[in-house]
C-alpha positions in Angstrom: -10.6 -7.3 -13.1 -10.6 -9.9 -10.4 -11.4 -8.2 -7.0 -11.1 -9.8 -3.6 -12.9 -8.2 -0.6 -10.4 -7.6 2.2 -12.5 -5.9 4.9 -14.9 -3.4 6.1 -14.6 -1.1 9.1 -16.3 -3.1 12.0 -19.8 -2.1 13.2 -20.4 0.5 10.6 -23.9 1.6 9.7 -25.3 0.6 6.3 -24.4 4.0 4.6 -21.1 4.7 6.2 -18.8 1.8 5.4 -15.1 2.3 4.7 -14.2 -0.9 2.7 -11.1 -2.2 1.0 -10.6 -4.6 -1.9 -7.5 -6.1 -3.7 -7.2 -6.2 -7.4 -5.7 -9.7 -7.7 -4.6 -9.0 -11.3 -2.4 -5.9 -10.4 -2.0 -6.0 -6.7 -3.6 -2.6 -6.4 -5.9 -1.7 -3.5 -9.3 -0.1 -4.1 -10.4 1.9 -1.0 -13.8 3.3 -0.2 -13.3 5.7 2.7 -13.8 9.2 4.1 -12.9 12.0 1.7 -10.1 14.0 3.3 -11.2 17.4 4.6 -9.9 20.6 3.0 -7.8 21.0 6.2 -6.3 17.5 5.6 -5.5 18.3 1.9 -3.8 21.6 2.9 -1.7 19.8 5.5 -0.6 17.2 2.9 0.3 20.0 0.5 2.3 21.8 3.1 4.3 18.7 3.9 4.7 17.7 0.2 6.4 14.6 -0.9 9.6 14.9 -2.9 11.5 18.1 -3.9 10.2 19.5 -7.2 7.0 17.4 -7.2 3.7 19.3 -7.4 1.5 19.4 -4.3 -1.6 19.9 -6.3 -4.1 17.0 -6.4 -5.0 16.3 -10.0 -8.7 16.0 -11.1 -8.3 12.2 -11.6 -6.9 11.7 -8.0 -8.2 12.4 -4.5 -7.0 12.1 -1.0 -8.9 9.7 1.3 -8.6 9.2 5.0 -8.3 5.6 5.9 -9.2 4.9 9.6 -6.3 3.1 11.4 -8.6 0.2 12.2 -8.6 -0.6 8.4 -4.8 -1.1 8.3 -5.2 -4.7 9.4 -6.8 -5.5 6.1 -3.9 -4.3 4.0 -1.8 -7.2 2.7 1.8 -7.2 3.9 4.9 -9.0 2.9 5.6 -12.2 4.9 7.3 -11.3 8.2 5.8 -7.8 8.3 3.9 -7.4 11.6 1.8 -4.5 10.3 2.8 -2.0 12.9 2.8 1.6 11.7 6.0 3.3 12.7 5.4 6.4 14.9 7.4 9.5 14.4 
């Protein structure tokens, strides 16, 4: 696996450091961040995703909370300004 460091949340202490990497072989992102709270997970489950799809989080998955400041490190297609649409 060929990983490339993309960024770390600015001014974080040594043991509290949300970080993001890119797997250059697959294009996948690897994200170290804050574990979503039980309240966050329940809110995600209430919203759901697509009709008929389970809202359970399987054992091999988790929900993480990525601070907005980290979005600048996510690679975007050319011409994408990186703004997150507000609803």
